[in-house]
C-alpha positions in Angstrom: -0.7 -11.2 8.5 1.1 -13.1 5.7 4.0 -10.2 5.3 5.1 -11.4 8.6 4.6 -15.1 8.6 7.6 -16.9 8.6 8.6 -17.9 4.9 9.0 -21.9 5.6 5.2 -21.8 6.6 3.6 -20.5 3.7 2.3 -23.1 1.0 3.2 -22.1 -2.3 1.9 -23.6 -5.4 4.3 -23.9 -8.3 2.4 -21.5 -10.8 3.5 -18.6 -8.1 6.7 -19.1 -7.9 8.4 -16.7 -10.2 11.1 -14.3 -9.8 9.4 -11.0 -8.5 6.2 -12.6 -7.5 6.7 -10.9 -3.8 6.8 -7.8 -5.3 3.8 -8.1 -7.1 2.1 -9.2 -3.9 3.4 -6.2 -2.1 2.2 -3.5 -4.8 -1.2 -5.2 -4.7 -1.5 -5.4 -1.1 -0.5 -2.0 -0.6 -2.7 -0.5 -3.3 -5.8 -2.5 -2.1 -5.0 -0.8 1.7 -4.9 2.4 0.3 -8.0 2.4 -1.9 -9.9 1.2 1.4 -8.2 3.7 3.8 -8.7 6.5 0.8 -12.5 5.4 0.4 -13.6 4.8 3.9 -11.4 6.4 6.8 -10.9 9.4 5.8 -12.4 12.7 4.1 -11.6 13.3 0.3 -9.4 16.4 0.9 -6.1 16.6 -0.6 -4.5 17.1 3.1 -6.2 13.7 4.1 -5.2 12.4 1.0 -1.2 12.9 1.8 -1.6 11.8 5.8 -3.2 8.5 4.5 -0.3 7.8 2.3 2.4 9.1 4.6 0.5 6.6 7.3 0.4 3.9 4.4 4.4 4.3 3.6 5.3 4.1 7.4 3.6 1.1 7.5 5.1 -0.5 4.8 8.5 0.7 6.0 7.7 -0.7 9.6 6.5 -4.0 8.7 9.7 -4.5 6.5 11.6 -3.8 9.8 9.7 -6.3 11.9 10.6 -8.5 9.3 14.2 -8.4 9.9 13.3 -10.8 13.7 11.2 -12.9 12.1 12.8 -16.1 10.8 12.9 -16.5 7.3 12.1 -13.2 6.5 14.3 -10.2 5.4 14.3 -6.7 4.9 14.5 -5.5 1.5 14.4 -2.1 0.3 12.7 -3.4 -3.3 9.9 -4.5 -1.0 9.3 -0.8 0.1 9.5 0.3 -3.7 6.9 -2.2 -4.5 4.5 -0.8 -1.4 4.9 2.4 -2.5 4.1 1.8 -6.4 1.4 0.0 -4.6 0.1 3.3 -2.7 0.6 5.4 -5.5 -1.4 3.8 -7.9 -4.2 3.0 -5.2 -4.4 7.0 -5.3 -4.8 7.6 -9.1 -7.2 4.4 -8.6 -9.3 6.6 -6.1 -8.6 9.8 -8.2 -9.9 8.3 -11.5 -12.9 6.4 -10.4 -14.3 8.6 -7.8 -17.4 10.4 -8.9 -17.2 13.6 -10.5 -17.5 15.5 -7.3 -15.2 13.4 -5.4 -12.4 13.3 -7.8 -12.6 17.2 -7.7 -12.3 17.1 -4.1 -9.4 14.6 -4.1 -7.2 17.0 -6.0 -7.9 20.5 -5.3 -6.6 22.1 -1.8 -9.3 22.8 0.6 -10.0 26.9 0.7 -10.7 26.8 4.3 -7.5 25.8 5.3 
């Protein structure tokens, strides 16, 4: 739960201390979360992918709102933008790295719905 840890309790290394590093952490974290969610928790139909994306976006917004109440943390719109970018990147990683059959399902709507 690094996203909710007070900033003064996080050990930082000088070589990780550059402007925008927190946005890279947000993007990477949410990309991995999205990849794992799409790969393991839901079917690969387009509707399910949109549900996963929506839930992950809501989770990112929820985390940002909670950070208002955590000492040393704050709500930042750019964190939500980085989260969203990671989510979309995760979706595209799954889309392009899935096997041929899986990727067809991921970009095509289920005919039964």
